[in-house]
C-alpha positions in Angstrom: 95.3 65.3 89.0 95.7 63.3 92.2 95.6 59.8 93.4 93.5 58.6 96.3 96.3 59.4 98.8 97.0 62.9 97.6 95.3 65.7 99.5 93.9 68.4 97.4 94.3 72.1 98.1 92.6 75.3 97.0 95.7 76.8 95.4 95.2 77.2 91.7 98.8 77.6 91.0 99.7 74.3 92.6 98.4 72.4 89.6 100.6 72.0 86.6 99.1 74.2 83.9 99.2 77.3 86.0 102.8 76.7 86.9 104.2 75.5 83.6 102.7 77.3 80.7 105.5 78.7 78.6 105.8 82.4 78.1 106.6 82.3 74.3 103.9 82.6 71.7 102.6 79.2 70.7 100.3 78.1 68.0 96.9 76.8 69.1 97.1 73.3 70.5 95.7 70.7 68.1 92.9 68.5 69.4 93.7 64.8 69.5 91.4 62.1 68.3 91.1 58.7 70.0 89.1 55.6 69.1 85.9 55.0 71.1 87.6 52.2 73.1 90.7 54.3 73.8 88.6 57.2 75.0 86.5 55.0 77.3 89.6 53.5 78.9 91.3 56.9 79.3 88.1 58.4 80.8 88.1 55.7 83.4 91.7 56.6 84.3 90.7 60.2 84.5 87.8 59.5 86.8 89.9 57.4 89.1 93.0 59.7 89.4 92.1 63.2 88.1 88.5 64.0 88.5 88.5 64.9 92.2 90.9 67.9 91.4 90.1 68.7 87.8 86.4 68.2 87.9 83.7 66.3 86.1 83.9 66.7 82.3 87.4 68.2 82.8 85.9 71.6 83.5 88.0 72.3 86.6 87.5 72.1 90.4 90.4 72.5 92.8 92.6 72.4 89.8 92.1 74.1 86.4 90.2 72.7 83.5 91.9 70.1 81.3 90.6 70.9 77.8 92.2 71.7 74.4 90.9 75.2 74.8 92.9 75.6 78.0 96.1 74.0 76.7 97.1 76.3 73.9 100.4 77.1 75.5 101.1 73.6 76.9 102.3 70.7 74.7 101.5 67.1 75.1 105.1 66.0 75.8 105.2 68.4 78.7 101.9 67.0 80.0 103.3 63.5 79.9 106.4 64.7 81.8 104.3 66.3 84.6 102.0 63.3 84.9 105.1 61.1 85.2 107.1 63.1 87.6 104.7 65.4 89.3 105.5 69.1 89.7 108.0 70.6 92.1 106.5 73.3 94.4 103.0 72.1 93.7 100.5 69.6 94.9 100.6 67.7 91.6 101.9 64.2 92.5 103.9 61.8 90.4 102.1 58.9 88.8 105.0 57.0 87.4 104.8 54.5 90.2 101.0 54.2 89.9 100.3 54.2 86.2 102.1 52.5 83.3 103.7 54.4 80.5 100.8 53.5 78.2 98.3 54.7 80.7 100.0 58.0 81.2 100.2 58.5 77.4 96.5 57.7 77.2 95.7 60.2 79.9 97.8 62.9 78.2 96.0 62.3 74.9 92.6 62.3 76.6 92.9 65.8 78.0 93.6 67.1 74.5 90.4 65.6 73.1 87.2 67.6 72.6 84.7 67.5 75.4 80.9 67.3 75.0 80.5 69.7 77.9 79.3 73.1 76.9 81.9 75.8 77.3 79.4 78.6 77.0 77.8 80.4 79.9 75.6 83.3 79.0 73.8 86.2 80.8 70.7 84.1 80.5 72.5 81.2 82.2 73.7 83.5 85.0 70.2 84.8 85.6 68.7 81.3 85.6 71.2 80.1 88.2 70.2 82.6 90.8 69.4 81.2 94.2 67.7 83.5 96.7 68.0 82.1 100.2 66.7 85.1 102.1 65.1 88.4 101.3 67.8 90.8 102.2 65.3 93.7 102.7 63.6 91.8 105.5 66.8 91.1 107.5 67.8 93.5 110.3 70.4 96.1 109.5 72.3 95.7 112.7 74.4 92.8 114.0 72.5 90.1 115.8 75.4 89.4 118.2 77.9 91.4 120.3 81.4 91.8 118.9 83.7 94.3 117.4 82.4 94.1 113.9 85.8 95.3 112.5 87.7 92.6 114.3 85.9 89.6 112.9 87.5 86.8 110.7 86.2 84.5 108.1 88.2 81.3 108.2 87.8 79.0 105.1 87.8 75.3 106.1 88.6 73.3 103.0 88.3 69.9 104.7 84.5 69.8 104.6 83.8 72.9 102.5 82.8 75.2 105.4 83.6 78.6 106.7 83.8 79.9 110.3 82.9 83.4 111.4 85.3 84.0 114.2 85.4 86.7 117.0 88.9 88.3 116.8 88.8 89.4 120.4 87.7 86.2 122.1 88.6 83.7 119.3 85.3 82.0 119.6 83.1 80.8 116.8 80.1 83.0 116.0 78.9 80.8 113.1 80.0 77.8 111.0 78.3 77.4 107.7 78.6 75.3 104.5 80.2 76.9 101.4 80.3 75.9 97.8 83.0 73.4 96.7 86.6 74.5 96.2 86.5 78.2 97.2 89.2 80.1 95.5 90.9 83.5 95.4 89.9 84.6 98.9 86.5 86.1 100.1 86.0 89.8 99.7 84.1 92.1 102.1 81.7 95.0 101.3 83.3 98.3 102.4 81.1 98.5 105.5 82.1 94.9 106.5 78.5 93.6 106.6 78.7 91.3 103.6 81.3 88.8 102.5 81.4 87.4 99.0 82.9 84.0 98.1 83.9 82.6 94.7 84.1 78.8 94.0 86.3 77.2 91.4 83.1 76.2 89.4 81.9 79.8 89.2 79.5 80.2 92.1 79.4 83.6 93.8 77.9 83.5 97.3 76.8 86.5 99.4 76.9 86.0 103.1 75.3 88.5 105.6 77.6 88.6 108.6 75.2 90.7 110.7 72.5 88.0 110.4 74.8 85.0 109.9 73.0 83.9 106.8 73.9 83.1 103.2 71.6 85.5 101.4 71.9 84.7 97.7 74.1 82.9 95.1 74.6 83.0 91.4 76.8 81.0 89.0 78.8 83.6 87.0 81.0 81.2 85.0 82.1 77.6 84.5 85.6 77.9 85.9 86.5 81.0 88.0 89.8 82.4 89.2 88.9 85.2 91.7 86.7 88.2 92.5 87.2 91.8 93.5 84.8 94.4 95.0 84.7 98.1 93.9 85.6 100.6 96.6 82.0 102.0 96.6 80.7 98.5 97.2 78.4 98.6 94.2 80.1 96.2 91.9 81.7 92.8 92.0 84.0 91.6 89.1 84.6 87.9 88.4 87.6 86.8 86.5 87.2 83.5 84.6 89.1 80.7 82.8 85.9 79.4 81.3 84.4 81.1 79.5 87.3 83.5 78.7 85.7 86.6 80.2 85.1 88.9 83.2 81.6 89.3 84.6 80.5 92.4 86.5 77.7 91.9 89.0 75.5 94.2 91.0 76.4 93.4 94.6 72.9 94.2 95.9 71.2 91.3 94.1 74.1 89.6 92.2 72.5 90.4 88.8 74.8 90.6 85.9 75.6 94.1 84.6 78.1 93.3 81.9 80.0 90.4 80.5 83.3 91.3 78.8 85.0 88.7 76.6 88.7 88.6 77.2 89.9 89.3 73.7 93.0 91.4 73.0 93.2 94.2 70.4 94.3 91.6 67.8 91.3 89.4 68.4 93.0 86.7 70.5 91.1 85.1 73.3 92.5 84.7 76.8 91.9 83.2 80.1 91.7 85.7 82.9 94.4 85.2 85.5 93.0 87.5 88.2 91.0 90.6 88.9 91.9 93.4 91.4 90.4 96.5 92.8 92.5 99.7 92.6 90.9 102.0 95.2 92.6 105.3 94.4 91.8 104.8 90.7 88.2 103.7 91.2 88.9 101.0 88.7 89.3 97.3 88.3 92.6 95.8 87.0 92.4 92.6 84.9 95.3 90.2 84.4 95.1 88.2 81.1 96.9 84.9 81.1 97.3 84.2 77.3 97.8 87.6 75.8 100.3 90.4 76.4 97.8 92.9 77.8 96.6 94.2 81.1 93.2 95.9 81.3 92.0 98.8 83.5 88.2 99.1 83.8 87.0 102.3 85.5 83.8 101.7 87.4 83.3 105.3 88.6 84.0 108.8 87.2 85.8 109.6 90.5 88.9 107.9 89.3 90.7 111.2 88.6 91.8 113.0 85.5 94.7 110.6 84.7 92.4 107.5 84.5 89.9 109.4 82.3 92.6 111.0 80.1 94.1 107.6 79.6 90.9 106.0 78.7 90.0 108.9 76.3 93.4 108.7 74.6 93.0 104.9 74.1 89.5 105.4 72.8 90.7 108.0 70.2 93.6 105.7 69.1 91.1 102.8 68.7 88.8 105.1 66.7 91.6 106.2 64.4 92.8 102.6 63.8 89.3 101.5 63.0 88.4 104.5 60.9 85.6 105.9 62.9 85.1 109.2 64.8 85.7 109.1 68.6 82.6 110.3 70.5 83.8 111.1 74.0 80.2 111.2 75.2 80.8 107.4 75.2 82.6 108.0 78.5 79.2 107.6 80.2 79.2 103.9 79.0 79.7 101.6 82.0 83.0 99.8 82.4 85.1 100.9 79.3 88.3 99.0 78.7 91.7 100.7 78.9 94.2 98.3 77.3 97.8 98.3 78.5 100.3 96.4 76.3 103.0 94.4 78.1 106.3 92.9 77.0 105.4 89.4 78.3 102.6 87.4 79.6 102.0 88.4 83.2 100.7 85.9 85.6 101.1 87.4 89.1 100.7 91.1 90.2 101.4 93.5 93.0 100.7 97.2 93.2 102.5 100.0 94.9 100.4 101.7 97.7 99.2 104.5 95.4 98.2 102.0 92.6 100.3 104.0 90.1 102.8 101.1 89.4 102.0 97.5 88.7 104.7 94.9 89.4 104.2 91.7 87.3 106.0 88.5 86.6 105.8 86.0 83.8 106.2 82.2 84.4 109.7 80.9 83.4 111.0 84.4 83.2 113.9 85.9 85.2 112.6 89.4 85.3 109.7 91.2 86.8 108.2 94.2 85.0 107.2 97.5 86.6 104.5 99.2 84.5 103.2 102.7 85.2 99.4 102.5 84.8 99.1 106.2 84.0 101.6 106.2 81.1 101.1 102.5 80.2 104.9 102.2 79.9 107.4 99.8 81.6 109.5 101.9 83.9 111.8 99.2 85.3 112.8 95.5 85.2 113.6 93.5 88.4 115.9 90.5 88.4 113.6 87.9 89.9 114.4 84.2 89.6 112.4 81.1 90.5 108.7 81.9 90.8 108.0 84.9 93.1 104.5 85.0 94.5 103.9 88.7 94.2 100.2 88.4 95.0 101.2 87.4 98.5 103.7 90.2 98.9 103.6 92.9 101.5 105.2 96.3 102.1 106.7 98.2 105.1 109.1 101.0 105.9 112.7 100.0 106.1 115.5 102.6 106.7 113.1 105.4 105.7 112.1 103.8 102.4 109.2 101.8 101.2 110.1 98.2 100.5 108.2 95.3 99.0 108.8 91.7 100.0 107.7 88.5 98.2 107.9 84.8 98.9 109.0 82.4 96.2 107.2 79.3 95.1 110.2 77.6 93.6 113.2 78.8 95.6 113.8 79.1 99.3 114.0 82.8 99.7 112.2 86.1 100.4 113.1 88.9 98.0 113.1 92.4 99.4 112.8 95.3 96.8 113.3 99.0 97.1 110.1 100.6 95.7 111.9 103.8 94.8 114.5 102.5 92.4 113.2 98.9 92.1 116.5 97.4 93.2 116.7 94.2 95.2 117.9 95.1 98.7 118.2 91.5 100.0 117.3 87.9 99.4 116.5 86.3 102.8 117.3 82.6 102.7 114.5 80.3 104.0 114.2 76.5 104.6 112.3 76.0 101.4 109.9 77.6 98.9 107.0 79.5 100.5 103.5 80.7 99.4 102.2 83.2 102.0 103.7 86.2 103.7 101.9 88.5 106.2 102.6 91.3 108.6 100.8 94.3 110.2 101.8 98.0 110.3 101.9 97.8 114.1 104.0 94.6 114.2 107.8 94.5 114.1 107.7 91.1 112.4 106.8 89.6 109.0 105.7 85.9 108.9 106.3 83.5 106.0 105.7 79.8 105.6 107.8 77.1 103.9 104.7 75.7 102.2 106.5 73.5 99.7 109.0 70.8 100.3 110.1 68.7 103.3 110.1 71.6 105.8 106.5 72.6 105.2 105.8 72.4 108.9 108.0 75.4 109.5 107.2 79.1 109.7 109.8 81.9 109.7 109.5 85.1 111.7 111.4 88.0 110.1 112.5 91.2 111.9 111.4 94.0 109.5 114.1 96.4 110.8 117.0 94.0 110.2 115.7 91.7 107.5 116.8 88.7 109.5 114.9 85.6 110.5 114.7 85.9 114.3 112.7 82.7 115.0 111.6 79.5 113.2 108.4 77.9 114.5 107.1 74.4 114.1 103.5 74.8 115.2 102.5 71.1 114.5 105.5 69.0 113.6 104.9 66.9 110.5 101.9 68.9 109.4 101.8 71.8 106.8 101.8 75.2 108.5 100.7 78.1 106.4 99.0 81.4 106.0 98.9 83.8 108.9 96.6 86.8 109.5 96.8 89.5 112.1 94.0 90.8 114.3 92.8 94.4 113.7 95.2 95.9 116.2 98.1 93.7 115.2 98.4 92.1 118.7 97.7 88.5 117.7 98.5 86.2 114.8 96.3 83.4 113.5 98.0 80.5 111.8 96.7 77.5 110.0 97.7 73.9 110.1 96.6 72.6 106.7 95.4 69.1 107.6 92.0 67.4 107.6 92.5 67.1 111.3 94.0 70.5 111.4 93.8 73.5 113.7 93.9 77.2 113.9 96.6 78.5 116.2 96.6 81.9 117.8 100.0 83.5 118.7 100.8 86.6 120.7 102.3 88.7 117.9 105.0 90.1 120.1 106.1 87.3 122.4 105.4 84.6 119.7 103.9 82.4 122.4 100.8 80.3 121.6 97.6 81.7 123.1 95.0 79.2 121.8 94.6 76.2 119.6 91.3 75.5 117.8 90.6 72.2 115.9 89.4 72.8 112.4 89.0 70.9 109.1 91.9 72.0 107.0 91.7 75.7 107.6 93.2 77.6 104.7 92.9 81.4 104.5 91.8 83.7 107.4 90.5 87.1 106.5 90.2 90.0 109.0 87.4 92.5 108.2 89.3 95.6 109.2 92.6 94.6 107.6 90.9 93.7 104.3 88.6 96.6 103.8 91.3 99.1 104.8 94.0 97.5 102.6 96.3 97.0 105.5 99.9 96.9 104.2 100.7 93.6 105.9 98.1 91.6 104.0 97.3 90.7 100.5 94.6 92.7 98.7 
C-alpha cells in the first residue's frame, strides 16, 4: 500500500506480507464477507491508496498480492497494525494520519474478501500470451556495435520502466528501451552473454537480444512472479511464482512452456514460491517454498553428478514405498524430477556456499539460520542470526586463509561475517542503519554496503575485507537514497545508484574511491555486469 506521496520500489520484501508472515504453522485464513456498500467503499480506498503498489484486483504489482489465498499466515489484526503504523525497514508507509480507524479496518477487511479475478493461469494461457517481436533466426549472430561484450551492464530504471544497456569501459549508453512494469528479481543472462531475460511482478518474461539491441519475445508465465533463474547450459528458464502457487519451466529459445509444477509439499499443502536459483555444479534448480517446510532440488541435466542422481533415486524409492507402488528408475529420464528436502522451519532467504553443497537459509522472525547439506538433506549447523539478515545479497571472500560469508541486515544496522568452515560468527560490523545490498569483487580489497533503510539511507559504507573495518562512509547525493553497487568486469570501477526519480548512476574508482562520472537516470535500481553474473563472481549476488 502507498499514499500519493510514497515512492514505490521494486523490492518485494519491502512490503508488509513478505516481511511479517509468522513462522509458526497457522490455520488457513478465513475469508471475510462484507455488504455490497461496505465493499464498494473499501474498494475505493484500496484504489486510492493501495492499487499502485498491490495491483488491480489485488493481484500484486510492486508489492505482493493481497488476497485471502496469500494471507494464510497473516492475521487481520496484524494487517490493521501494519496499515496503521507502517513497517520498519520497508517502504510500507503509515496511514494513521491519512485514514480513520474505521477506514483502516475497512481496508483490512477488504483484503480478506474473495476476488472475482481468476487465480488460474494454465499452459494454454501461457501459450496464448506469447508476443513475438522479432524472428530471432533472422537476426545477426554477431554484435552490431563495438564494445567488450563481457563488460556490458544492464541498468534497470524503475522511474519510467526502462532499462539501459551500458558500455562498462566508456560508461556510455548503447541502448535504452522500455520494459514491463515492476521488474523484479534481477535480470538473468544466457551463458554466452547474448541474451538477457527479465521478469516482471505480473508474470511477464521478456527476452532481449543484446547483440541486436532488440526485445525479441515475451510471454506471461504467471499472474504474480517472484524471480527467475537460467540453467547453466542456457536451455531452460525457471519462473518462481506467488500466483498461481507453482514454478514454470520455459525453453529459452522460444519461451515455450516445458513443464508447470504445482508447489505442493509431500502432505498436499500448497505454497507460494519464494525464489528460484540455479546451482551450476549440480546442474539443477533450487526452489524455495514460502509456506511449507520444504526446499526442492530439480535436476535439469544428467550431468549433475552421482550425488544428485543418487539423492533423487533414493527419494523416488521412498516415495514409491510410502505410496505402495514399485519404483521404476527408468523414470530418471523424465524431465525435471523433484527432490524434496525437509526443513525445520519456513525458509525465506537463501545463500549457497561456492560448491553449492550447503544451503544457508533463514526464517522470518527467527533468531537462527540453518545450514542444510543438499547431498544428505540434513541440517549440519545453526547460526545465531538476529534481525532480518538478507542472505540473498550476501557475498564471500578469503579472510585470514578461510572462506567467509558476509550478509547485510534489513532490520538491524550491522553486517554479519560468518566462517564457512565451522559456521561461527566472526564479527558483526556496526553500520549506520539497516542495509539491503552488499557487493565486492575478487580483485578489490573493499566490500560496499548501503544503509538502505532509515534516516541515513544516503550513506554507503566501504569495508576493508582484510580488517573487517569500515574505512570510509560516502554520501554520494546527500538527502537521496544511495544503494546497490556493481563492479566492472576487471573490478576497477564501481557503479552506484541514487534511487530517486531524478536519480543518477555514479561511477567510482574502486581503489581511490573518487567519483569518475555521474549519469542522470530515472530511479536506477539494479546494475548487472555480464561477466560477473555469468561467471558467478564471488562479490555479487547470483
